[in-house]
RODO-2510 file (C-alpha; in nm, 4 decimals, decimal comma):
residues 62
     n   res          X          Y          Z
     1     x     9,8262    10,6537    10,7981
     2     x     9,5699    10,3827    10,6967
     3     x     9,4597    10,3103    10,4231
     4     x     9,0547    10,3054    10,5889
     5     x     8,8252    10,4338    10,8143
     6     x     9,1266    10,5604    10,9583
     7     x     9,2075    10,7263    10,6783
     8     x     9,1057    11,1368    10,8276
     9     x     9,3684    11,0307    11,1167
    10     x     9,6299    11,0610    10,9040
    11     x     9,5818    11,3837    10,8119
    12     x     9,6240    11,5603    11,1596
    13     x     9,9955    11,3636    11,1079
    14     x    10,0608    11,5654    10,7843
    15     x     9,8991    11,8799    10,9351
    16     x    10,0928    11,9050    11,2770
    17     x    10,4346    11,7646    11,0519
    18     x    10,3578    12,1414    10,8814
    19     x    10,2623    12,3112    11,1809
    20     x    10,6075    12,2691    11,3294
    21     x    10,8129    12,2922    11,0160
    22     x    10,6522    12,6680    11,0059
    23     x    10,6264    12,5723    10,6101
    24     x    10,4396    12,3428    10,2893
    25     x    10,5951    12,0255    10,2475
    26     x    10,8507    12,0636    10,0015
    27     x    10,7628    11,6694     9,8826
    28     x    10,6151    11,4073    10,0119
    29     x    10,6845    11,0264     9,9433
    30     x    10,4540    10,7258    10,0267
    31     x    10,4693    10,3165    10,0367
    32     x    10,1617    10,0869    10,1226
    33     x    10,1343     9,7533    10,1741
    34     x     9,8452     9,5039    10,2143
    35     x     9,8852     9,2397    10,4324
    36     x     9,6017     8,9986    10,3893
    37     x     9,6490     8,7109    10,5671
    38     x     9,3256     8,6036    10,5274
    39     x     9,1655     8,7568    10,8457
    40     x     8,9926     9,0664    10,8771
    41     x     9,0002     9,3056    10,8971
    42     x     9,3074     9,3234    10,6569
    43     x     9,5897     9,4577    10,8164
    44     x     9,7188     9,7894    10,6219
    45     x    10,1230     9,8973    10,6390
    46     x    10,1933    10,2292    10,4796
    47     x    10,5084    10,5024    10,5654
    48     x    10,5375    10,8279    10,4810
    49     x    10,8381    11,0533    10,4349
    50     x    10,7291    11,4168    10,4415
    51     x    11,0325    11,6508    10,3706
    52     x    11,0494    12,0672    10,4028
    53     x    11,2395    12,3401    10,3582
    54     x    11,2412    12,5846    10,6614
    55     x    11,1852    12,9218    10,4962
    56     x    11,5011    13,1828    10,5514
    57     x    11,2667    13,4154    10,7816
    58     x    11,2639    13,1393    11,0294
    59     x    11,5203    13,0390    11,2623
    60     x    11,5235    12,8313    11,6011
    61     x    11,6499    13,0033    11,8798
    62     x    11,9041    12,7837    12,1104
***
């Protein structure tokens, strides 16, 4: 995810994760760092961990 005009694109990753896990996120942990090296544009570095629980009614078929 980015912290600028690209912020909207980051939400697509959350929507896709929710769709693939067939459930709402149980927890979201985020860590962001702005790496400013005196150049433009600034470099944003962000990591996000999304944890989901699979509902008992949704079982994977192998």
